[in-house]
TORMI-823492 format. One record per residue (C-alpha): residue number from 1; residue in three letters; x, y, z; chain. Coordinates in steps of 0.25 Angstrom, whole numbers, plus 2048, in hexadecimal, padded with zeros to 3 digits. Example, Ala and Ser with C-alpha at 12.3 -4.5 7.8 and 13.67 -1.06 7.14 Angstrom:
<nodes>
@seq 1 type Ala xx 831 yy 7EE zz 81F mol A;
@seq 2 type Ser xx 837 yy 7FC zz 81D mol A;
</nodes>
This chain:
<nodes>
@seq 1 type Unk xx 845 yy 84B zz 836 mol A;
@seq 2 type Unk xx 840 yy 841 zz 840 mol A;
@seq 3 type Unk xx 838 yy 837 zz 838 mol A;
@seq 4 type Unk xx 833 yy 82F zz 844 mol A;
@seq 5 type Unk xx 826 yy 836 zz 845 mol A;
@seq 6 type Unk xx 823 yy 835 zz 836 mol A;
@seq 7 type Unk xx 826 yy 826 zz 837 mol A;
@seq 8 type Unk xx 81D yy 824 zz 844 mol A;
@seq 9 type Unk xx 812 yy 82C zz 83D mol A;
@seq 10 type Unk xx 813 yy 823 zz 830 mol A;
@seq 11 type Unk xx 813 yy 816 zz 839 mol A;
@seq 12 type Unk xx 807 yy 81B zz 841 mol A;
@seq 13 type Unk xx 7FF yy 81E zz 834 mol A;
@seq 14 type Unk xx 803 yy 811 zz 82E mol A;
@seq 15 type Unk xx 7FE yy 80A zz 83A mol A;
@seq 16 type Unk xx 7F0 yy 811 zz 83A mol A;
@seq 17 type Unk xx 7EF yy 80E zz 82B mol A;
@seq 18 type Unk xx 7F2 yy 7FF zz 82D mol A;
@seq 19 type Unk xx 7E7 yy 7FE zz 838 mol A;
@seq 20 type Unk xx 7DD yy 805 zz 82E mol A;
@seq 21 type Unk xx 7E1 yy 7FC zz 823 mol A;
@seq 22 type Unk xx 7DF yy 7F0 zz 82B mol A;
@seq 23 type Unk xx 7D1 yy 7F4 zz 82F mol A;
@seq 24 type Unk xx 7CD yy 7F8 zz 821 mol A;
@seq 25 type Unk xx 7D3 yy 7EB zz 81B mol A;
@seq 26 type Unk xx 7CB yy 7E3 zz 825 mol A;
@seq 27 type Unk xx 7BE yy 7EA zz 822 mol A;
@seq 28 type Unk xx 7C0 yy 7E9 zz 813 mol A;
@seq 29 type Unk xx 7C4 yy 7DA zz 815 mol A;
@seq 30 type Unk xx 7B6 yy 7D8 zz 81C mol A;
@seq 31 type Unk xx 7AF yy 7DE zz 811 mol A;
@seq 32 type Unk xx 7B5 yy 7D9 zz 804 mol A;
@seq 33 type Unk xx 7BF yy 7CD zz 809 mol A;
@seq 34 type Unk xx 7CD yy 7CD zz 80D mol A;
@seq 35 type Unk xx 7D3 yy 7CA zz 7FF mol A;
@seq 36 type Unk xx 7CB yy 7D5 zz 7F9 mol A;
@seq 37 type Unk xx 7CF yy 7DF zz 804 mol A;
@seq 38 type Unk xx 7DE yy 7DC zz 802 mol A;
@seq 39 type Unk xx 7DC yy 7DE zz 7F3 mol A;
@seq 40 type Unk xx 7D5 yy 7EB zz 7F5 mol A;
@seq 41 type Unk xx 7E1 yy 7EF zz 7FF mol A;
@seq 42 type Unk xx 7EB yy 7EB zz 7F5 mol A;
@seq 43 type Unk xx 7E4 yy 7F4 zz 7EA mol A;
@seq 44 type Unk xx 7E3 yy 800 zz 7F2 mol A;
@seq 45 type Unk xx 7F1 yy 7FF zz 7F7 mol A;
@seq 46 type Unk xx 7F7 yy 7FD zz 7E9 mol A;
@seq 47 type Unk xx 7EF yy 80A zz 7E4 mol A;
@seq 48 type Unk xx 7F3 yy 812 zz 7F0 mol A;
@seq 49 type Unk xx 802 yy 80E zz 7EE mol A;
@seq 50 type Unk xx 802 yy 812 zz 7E0 mol A;
@seq 51 type Unk xx 7FB yy 81F zz 7E3 mol A;
@seq 52 type Unk xx 805 yy 822 zz 7ED mol A;
@seq 53 type Unk xx 810 yy 81E zz 7E4 mol A;
@seq 54 type Unk xx 80B yy 827 zz 7D9 mol A;
@seq 55 type Unk xx 80A yy 833 zz 7E3 mol A;
@seq 56 type Unk xx 818 yy 831 zz 7E8 mol A;
@seq 57 type Unk xx 81F yy 82D zz 7DC mol A;
@seq 58 type Unk xx 817 yy 834 zz 7D1 mol A;
@seq 59 type Unk xx 818 yy 828 zz 7C8 mol A;
@seq 60 type Unk xx 816 yy 819 zz 7C8 mol A;
@seq 61 type Unk xx 824 yy 815 zz 7C2 mol A;
@seq 62 type Unk xx 827 yy 80C zz 7CE mol A;
@seq 63 type Unk xx 81B yy 803 zz 7CD mol A;
@seq 64 type Unk xx 81C yy 803 zz 7BE mol A;
@seq 65 type Unk xx 82B yy 7FF zz 7BF mol A;
@seq 66 type Unk xx 827 yy 7F4 zz 7C9 mol A;
@seq 67 type Unk xx 81D yy 7EE zz 7C0 mol A;
@seq 68 type Unk xx 826 yy 7ED zz 7B4 mol A;
@seq 69 type Unk xx 831 yy 7E6 zz 7BD mol A;
@seq 70 type Unk xx 833 yy 7D7 zz 7BB mol A;
@seq 71 type Unk xx 829 yy 7CE zz 7C3 mol A;
@seq 72 type Unk xx 834 yy 7C9 zz 7CC mol A;
@seq 73 type Unk xx 837 yy 7D7 zz 7D1 mol A;
@seq 74 type Unk xx 828 yy 7D8 zz 7D6 mol A;
@seq 75 type Unk xx 828 yy 7CB zz 7DD mol A;
@seq 76 type Unk xx 834 yy 7CD zz 7E5 mol A;
@seq 77 type Unk xx 83A yy 7C1 zz 7DE mol A;
</nodes>
């Protein structure tokens, strides 16, 4: 199976999503401030990532194990 069309489609969708995200981030930054917009984006992205993880893996064992690791592991040190 040739995966080139799938990869091209994913790249195209990612490009569109990036453009939309920049536009939304700019509007949000005008309304509430840049730092608040970044914080809002971080919260939404974190919740979305956890939701996708639960749907795909059906559990939260990975993040739970990551949180119980020593501090040096999480800081790449």
